[in-house]
N, CA, C and O of each residue as an XYZ file, in Angstrom:
492
protein
N     -98.158   -107.764     36.010
C     -98.444   -107.176     37.301
C     -97.917   -105.758     37.415
O     -98.622   -104.844     37.843
N     -96.657   -105.595     37.019
C     -96.019   -104.315     37.264
C     -96.675   -103.178     36.498
O     -96.734   -102.056     37.001
N     -97.167   -103.440     35.301
C     -97.778   -102.376     34.521
C     -98.961   -101.765     35.270
O     -99.104   -100.544     35.326
N     -99.797   -102.612     35.838
C    -100.987   -102.113     36.530
C    -100.667   -101.502     37.884
O    -101.396   -100.630     38.358
N     -99.594   -101.945     38.508
C     -99.270   -101.461     39.852
C     -98.180   -100.402     39.867
O     -97.976    -99.737     40.883
N     -97.483   -100.238     38.762
C     -96.386    -99.278     38.742
C     -96.576    -98.236     37.647
O     -96.681    -97.044     37.937
N     -96.620    -98.677     36.388
C     -96.646    -97.719     35.284
C     -97.970    -96.984     35.163
O     -97.981    -95.764     34.996
N     -99.080    -97.694     35.244
C    -100.383    -97.016     35.128
C    -100.601    -96.016     36.263
O    -101.013    -94.887     35.996
N    -100.338    -96.394     37.538
C    -100.486    -95.381     38.585
C     -99.551    -94.196     38.396
O     -99.906    -93.059     38.709
N     -98.357    -94.464     37.882
C     -97.420    -93.379     37.640
C     -97.936    -92.438     36.554
O     -97.863    -91.218     36.699
N     -98.458    -93.006     35.465
C     -99.039    -92.172     34.405
C    -100.221    -91.358     34.923
O    -100.391    -90.193     34.566
N    -101.033    -91.987     35.766
C    -102.186    -91.290     36.347
C    -101.708    -90.135     37.231
O    -102.236    -89.026     37.154
N    -100.708    -90.406     38.069
C    -100.187    -89.375     38.958
C     -99.576    -88.209     38.178
O     -99.659    -87.057     38.605
N     -98.963    -88.515     37.036
C     -98.341    -87.469     36.215
C     -99.369    -86.701     35.392
O     -99.019    -85.733     34.715
N    -100.639    -87.122     35.442
C    -101.679    -86.445     34.684
C    -101.754    -86.894     33.231
O    -102.405    -86.244     32.414
N    -101.085    -88.011     32.903
C    -101.091    -88.515     31.531
C    -102.159    -89.579     31.315
O    -102.347    -90.050     30.193
N    -102.858    -89.961     32.375
C    -103.966    -90.913     32.289
C    -105.071    -90.408     33.218
O    -104.832    -90.166     34.402
N    -106.252    -90.255     32.688
C    -107.361    -89.747     33.506
C    -107.760    -90.768     34.565
O    -107.419    -91.946     34.454
N    -108.469    -90.328     35.573
C    -108.944    -91.235     36.622
C    -109.866    -92.289     36.029
O    -109.782    -93.463     36.387
N    -110.746    -91.875     35.123
C    -111.655    -92.820     34.476
C    -110.893    -93.906     33.729
O    -111.205    -95.090     33.855
N    -109.885    -93.497     32.947
C    -109.090    -94.466     32.195
C    -108.300    -95.378     33.131
O    -108.203    -96.582     32.897
N    -107.741    -94.800     34.185
C    -106.991    -95.605     35.149
C    -107.908    -96.618     35.818
O    -107.556    -97.792     35.930
N    -109.081    -96.179     36.264
C    -110.024    -97.096     36.911
C    -110.442    -98.222     35.966
O    -110.507    -99.383     36.370
N    -110.726    -97.878     34.709
C    -111.084    -98.897     33.721
C    -109.923    -99.868     33.481
O    -110.116   -101.082     33.427
N    -108.744    -99.326     33.340
C    -107.558   -100.138     33.118
C    -107.356   -101.121     34.273
O    -107.133   -102.312     34.055
N    -107.436   -100.611     35.496
C    -107.197   -101.455     36.667
C    -108.307   -102.499     36.825
O    -108.026   -103.631     37.217
N    -109.540   -102.146     36.532
C    -110.640   -103.120     36.593
C    -110.423   -104.243     35.597
O    -110.605   -105.415     35.926
N    -110.034   -103.887     34.379
C    -109.746   -104.898     33.363
C    -108.580   -105.785     33.802
O    -108.618   -107.000     33.612
N    -107.563   -105.189     34.379
C    -106.412   -105.941     34.874
C    -106.851   -106.958     35.935
O    -106.437   -108.116     35.888
N    -107.679   -106.537     36.881
C    -108.136   -107.455     37.928
C    -108.960   -108.602     37.353
O    -108.842   -109.738     37.813
N    -109.780   -108.323     36.369
C    -110.554   -109.393     35.715
C    -109.604   -110.380     35.041
O    -109.764   -111.591     35.189
N    -108.625   -109.877     34.307
C    -107.669   -110.752     33.628
C    -106.871   -111.577     34.636
O    -106.646   -112.767     34.418
N    -106.447   -110.966     35.720
C    -105.643   -111.682     36.715
C    -106.439   -112.777     37.427
O    -105.862   -113.749     37.915
N    -107.751   -112.621     37.485
C    -108.570   -113.645     38.143
C    -108.673   -114.913     37.293
O    -109.103   -115.957     37.782
N    -108.279   -114.820     36.023
C    -108.402   -115.973     35.134
C    -107.074   -116.668     34.849
O    -107.061   -117.737     34.238
N    -105.960   -116.082     35.279
C    -104.670   -116.714     35.011
C    -103.920   -116.991     36.307
O    -104.169   -116.379     37.345
N    -103.011   -117.921     36.207
C    -102.193   -118.307     37.351
C    -101.015   -117.339     37.485
O    -100.445   -116.922     36.476
N    -100.647   -116.982     38.706
C     -99.477   -116.108     38.857
C     -98.202   -116.839     38.432
O     -98.199   -118.066     38.338
N     -97.141   -116.111     38.178
C     -95.897   -116.753     37.759
C     -95.357   -117.673     38.861
O     -95.641   -117.475     40.042
N     -94.583   -118.669     38.461
C     -93.981   -119.592     39.425
C     -92.898   -118.919     40.251
O     -92.622   -119.328     41.378
N     -92.296   -117.901     39.696
C     -91.182   -117.226     40.357
C     -91.022   -115.830     39.779
O     -91.206   -115.618     38.580
N     -90.678   -114.883     40.638
C     -90.386   -113.512     40.201
C     -88.911   -113.243     40.497
O     -88.439   -113.478     41.609
N     -88.196   -112.751     39.494
C     -86.845   -112.235     39.698
C     -86.952   -110.724     39.747
O     -87.316   -110.093     38.754
N     -86.640   -110.145     40.883
C     -86.708   -108.693     41.044
C     -85.294   -108.140     40.954
O     -84.466   -108.380     41.832
N     -85.026   -107.400     39.888
C     -83.719   -106.808     39.675
C     -83.692   -105.443     40.343
O     -84.149   -104.448     39.780
N     -83.151   -105.415     41.543
C     -83.129   -104.206     42.369
C     -81.886   -103.390     42.048
O     -80.795   -103.940     41.898
N     -82.055   -102.073     41.942
C     -80.924   -101.210     41.615
C     -81.095    -99.836     42.245
O     -82.209    -99.349     42.440
N     -79.968    -99.234     42.553
C     -79.973    -97.855     43.039
C     -80.145    -96.922     41.838
O     -80.024    -97.348     40.689
N     -80.423    -95.677     42.110
C     -80.610    -94.693     41.039
C     -79.352    -94.561     40.167
O     -79.482    -94.531     38.943
N     -78.137    -94.481     40.741
C     -76.959    -94.401     39.861
C     -76.829    -95.606     38.926
O     -76.455    -95.447     37.764
N     -77.130    -96.797     39.416
C     -77.063    -97.991     38.567
C     -78.128    -97.924     37.481
O     -77.860    -98.267     36.329
N     -79.328    -97.487     37.834
C     -80.388    -97.362     36.829
C     -79.995    -96.374     35.736
O     -80.215    -96.636     34.554
N     -79.418    -95.248     36.124
C     -78.989    -94.239     35.148
C     -77.919    -94.832     34.227
O     -77.947    -94.623     33.015
N     -76.976    -95.573     34.816
C     -75.931    -96.205     34.011
C     -76.531    -97.198     33.011
O     -76.125    -97.226     31.849
N     -77.492    -98.008     33.453
C     -78.128    -98.977     32.561
C     -78.904    -98.281     31.440
O     -78.875    -98.720     30.290
N     -79.590    -97.205     31.783
C     -80.336    -96.447     30.768
C     -79.378    -95.886     29.729
O     -79.654    -95.942     28.530
N     -78.248    -95.344     30.186
C     -77.265    -94.789     29.247
C     -76.674    -95.881     28.354
O     -76.466    -95.663     27.160
N     -76.406    -97.044     28.926
C     -75.846    -98.152     28.142
C     -76.823    -98.635     27.070
O     -76.413    -98.970     25.959
N     -78.132    -98.669     27.411
C     -79.125    -99.123     26.435
C     -79.314    -98.119     25.310
O     -79.563    -98.504     24.167
N     -79.198    -96.822     25.628
C     -79.290    -95.785     24.600
C     -80.671    -95.613     23.989
O     -80.781    -95.159     22.850
N     -81.720    -95.961     24.711
C     -83.079    -95.794     24.183
C     -83.536    -94.356     24.403
O     -83.513    -93.850     25.525
N     -83.950    -93.707     23.322
C     -84.344    -92.296     23.409
C     -85.447    -92.064     24.435
O     -85.379    -91.125     25.228
N     -86.466    -92.927     24.415
C     -87.601    -92.703     25.314
C     -87.217    -92.872     26.784
O     -87.871    -92.293     27.652
N     -86.180    -93.646     27.083
C     -85.726    -93.759     28.472
C     -84.825    -92.587     28.849
O     -84.871    -92.097     29.977
N     -84.011    -92.146     27.905
C     -83.066    -91.071     28.180
C     -83.732    -89.743     28.470
O     -83.113    -88.852     29.053
N     -84.989    -89.597     28.071
C     -85.711    -88.349     28.311
C     -86.357    -88.298     29.692
O     -86.956    -87.285     30.054
N     -86.245    -89.368     30.460
C     -86.877    -89.421     31.780
C     -86.083    -88.558     32.772
O     -84.853    -88.607     32.813
N     -86.802    -87.783     33.556
C     -86.129    -86.961     34.555
C     -85.679    -87.833     35.724
O     -86.211    -88.920     35.948
N     -84.701    -87.341     36.456
C     -84.199    -88.063     37.627
C     -85.306    -88.239     38.662
O     -85.388    -89.274     39.324
N     -86.148    -87.230     38.796
C     -87.265    -87.311     39.737
C     -88.251    -88.410     39.335
O     -88.722    -89.162     40.189
N     -88.564    -88.507     38.041
C     -89.461    -89.563     37.557
C     -88.855    -90.943     37.777
O     -89.560    -91.882     38.146
N     -87.553    -91.064     37.551
C     -86.865    -92.327     37.769
C     -86.920    -92.725     39.245
O     -87.128    -93.895     39.567
N     -86.737    -91.770     40.123
C     -86.816    -92.043     41.568
C     -88.224    -92.512     41.952
O     -88.383    -93.439     42.746
N     -89.228    -91.868     41.386
C     -90.611    -92.260     41.679
C     -90.902    -93.677     41.200
O     -91.506    -94.469     41.923
N     -90.471    -93.996     39.977
C     -90.677    -95.347     39.458
C     -89.949    -96.382     40.309
O     -90.495    -97.442     40.617
N     -88.716    -96.065     40.682
C     -87.945    -96.996     41.508
C     -88.648    -97.228     42.848
O     -88.700    -98.355     43.341
N     -89.180    -96.171     43.424
C     -89.896    -96.319     44.701
C     -91.176    -97.125     44.518
O     -91.535    -97.922     45.385
N     -91.855    -96.928     43.416
C     -93.060    -97.727     43.143
C     -92.707    -99.210     43.043
O     -93.433   -100.061     43.557
N     -91.592    -99.518     42.379
C     -91.142   -100.917     42.313
C     -90.855   -101.460     43.709
O     -91.268   -102.571     44.041
N     -90.155   -100.685     44.521
C     -89.832   -101.116     45.888
C     -91.100   -101.374     46.699
O     -91.207   -102.380     47.400
N     -92.049   -100.460     46.596
C     -93.310   -100.613     47.334
C     -94.076   -101.841     46.848
O     -94.649   -102.581     47.647
N     -94.080   -102.050     45.531
C     -94.813   -103.173     44.951
C     -94.219   -104.498     45.397
O     -94.953   -105.394     45.814
N     -92.905   -104.636     45.318
C     -92.284   -105.919     45.651
C     -92.417   -106.227     47.138
O     -92.465   -107.394     47.525
N     -92.475   -105.202     47.966
C     -92.661   -105.399     49.408
C     -94.009   -106.045     49.724
O     -94.127   -106.788     50.698
N     -95.013   -105.769     48.917
C     -96.357   -106.284     49.206
C     -96.753   -107.452     48.317
O     -97.812   -108.046     48.516
N     -95.911   -107.795     47.330
C     -96.252   -108.871     46.400
C     -96.176   -110.206     47.128
O     -95.150   -110.546     47.717
N     -97.270   -110.959     47.082
C     -97.294   -112.231     47.819
C     -97.936   -113.363     47.022
O     -98.423   -114.330     47.608
N     -97.943   -113.253     45.697
C     -98.583   -114.267     44.862
C     -97.621   -115.356     44.394
O     -98.058   -116.432     43.986
N     -96.324   -115.090     44.449
C     -95.307   -116.024     43.972
C     -94.041   -115.818     44.800
O     -93.861   -114.767     45.416
N     -93.164   -116.823     44.815
C     -91.855   -116.602     45.443
C     -91.097   -115.506     44.689
O     -91.268   -115.338     43.482
N     -90.267   -114.773     45.413
C     -89.498   -113.676     44.829
C     -88.021   -113.869     45.167
O     -87.663   -114.117     46.318
N     -87.183   -113.753     44.160
C     -85.737   -113.701     44.367
C     -85.310   -112.274     44.038
O     -85.548   -111.785     42.934
N     -84.678   -111.613     45.006
C     -84.194   -110.251     44.795
C     -82.733   -110.325     44.371
O     -81.899   -110.908     45.063
N     -82.439   -109.726     43.226
C     -81.080   -109.670     42.687
C     -80.620   -108.219     42.758
O     -81.184   -107.349     42.093
N     -79.594   -107.961     43.566
C     -79.083   -106.603     43.691
C     -78.124   -106.339     42.539
O     -76.993   -106.824     42.544
N     -78.573   -105.576     41.557
C     -77.764   -105.334     40.369
C     -76.687   -104.275     40.601
O     -75.870   -104.025     39.715
N     -76.676   -103.653     41.773
C     -75.558   -102.768     42.116
C     -74.301   -103.598     42.348
O     -73.187   -103.132     42.112
N     -74.489   -104.827     42.811
C     -73.358   -105.681     43.182
C     -73.029   -106.734     42.125
O     -71.953   -107.331     42.169
N     -73.927   -106.969     41.188
C     -73.720   -107.999     40.177
C     -73.783   -107.408     38.777
O     -74.617   -106.551     38.484
N     -72.892   -107.878     37.925
C     -72.926   -107.498     36.510
C     -73.101   -108.777     35.708
O     -72.144   -109.296     35.133
N     -74.326   -109.280     35.675
C     -74.585   -110.572     35.045
C     -74.547   -110.510     33.521
O     -74.559   -111.552     32.866
N     -74.502   -109.328     32.954
C     -74.409   -109.201     31.500
C     -72.978   -109.484     31.039
O     -72.774   -110.207     30.064
N     -71.974   -108.913     31.742
C     -70.598   -109.125     31.304
C     -69.809   -110.124     32.127
O     -68.702   -110.492     31.735
N     -70.333   -110.573     33.245
C     -69.589   -111.517     34.091
C     -70.373   -112.825     34.211
O     -71.403   -112.884     34.882
N     -69.877   -113.859     33.559
C     -70.588   -115.141     33.552
C     -70.672   -115.753     34.946
O     -71.604   -116.506     35.230
N     -69.714   -115.443     35.821
C     -69.781   -115.959     37.195
C     -70.985   -115.363     37.927
O     -71.654   -116.053     38.696
N     -71.250   -114.100     37.689
C     -72.418   -113.459     38.299
C     -73.706   -114.062     37.757
O     -74.649   -114.311     38.507
N     -73.738   -114.295     36.443
C     -74.908   -114.933     35.836
C     -75.093   -116.334     36.419
O     -76.217   -116.746     36.705
N     -74.003   -117.054     36.593
C     -74.067   -118.393     37.185
C     -74.640   -118.366     38.588
O     -75.403   -119.258     38.959
N     -74.288   -117.359     39.375
C     -74.816   -117.235     40.742
C     -76.331   -117.025     40.721
O     -77.052   -117.564     41.561
N     -76.798   -116.248     39.768
C     -78.233   -116.018     39.645
C     -78.935   -117.303     39.220
O     -79.986   -117.650     39.759
N     -78.360   -117.996     38.266
C     -78.946   -119.256     37.798
C     -79.012   -120.270     38.943
O     -79.991   -121.007     39.060
N     -77.984   -120.308     39.780
C     -77.992   -121.209     40.944
C     -79.135   -120.861     41.895
O     -79.805   -121.757     42.408
N     -79.361   -119.574     42.134
C     -80.459   -119.156     43.001
C     -81.810   -119.588     42.429
O     -82.683   -120.064     43.154
N     -81.960   -119.414     41.132
C     -83.219   -119.810     40.485
C     -83.397   -121.318     40.569
O     -84.474   -121.798     40.923
N     -82.357   -122.063     40.250
C     -82.437   -123.523     40.329
C     -82.775   -123.995     41.745
O     -83.589   -124.898     41.936
N     -82.140   -123.372     42.717
C     -82.414   -123.743     44.112
C     -83.874   -123.493     44.469
O     -84.498   -124.309     45.146
N     -84.415   -122.373     44.018
C     -85.803   -122.044     44.313
C     -86.763   -122.985     43.576
O     -87.710   -123.510     44.160
N     -86.501   -123.182     42.303
C     -87.399   -123.986     41.474
C     -87.336   -125.465     41.859
O     -88.361   -126.143     41.924
N     -86.129   -125.953     42.113
C     -85.959   -127.376     42.403
C     -85.936   -127.717     43.889
O     -85.821   -128.880     44.274
N     -86.050   -126.674     44.719
C     -86.099   -126.912     46.163
C     -84.815   -127.495     46.723
O     -84.865   -128.312     47.643
N     -83.669   -127.098     46.194
C     -82.403   -127.666     46.641
C     -81.932   -127.077     47.953
O     -81.196   -127.733     48.690
N     -82.339   -125.853     48.264
C     -81.867   -125.226     49.494
C     -83.005   -124.648     50.277
O     -82.791   -124.078     51.347
């Protein structure tokens, strides 16, 4: 979902994808989506720009490190806009500014509990 609603429009807006290619891409995406079931659950990892920059630096991927702060802000806003209108599956929003589930097992456990509650209908 996100590729067609976030990355492709962003590439088109940046002039890296022509309107014709974007329209074809999105048409193909809609055809494919009409044949598959949406996911049972979406985990949306929400983060502020400083947290995103920190995560990018920790990963050390060259192609991410070359992204401008302005481009990162635009992508983050596209994610925010997309998740606000997404209505095909339940969504759990995880604020990664407040949780460090990679190094803190208690934080990971809290996320797993949320997923279990949603999937198993416990709460």
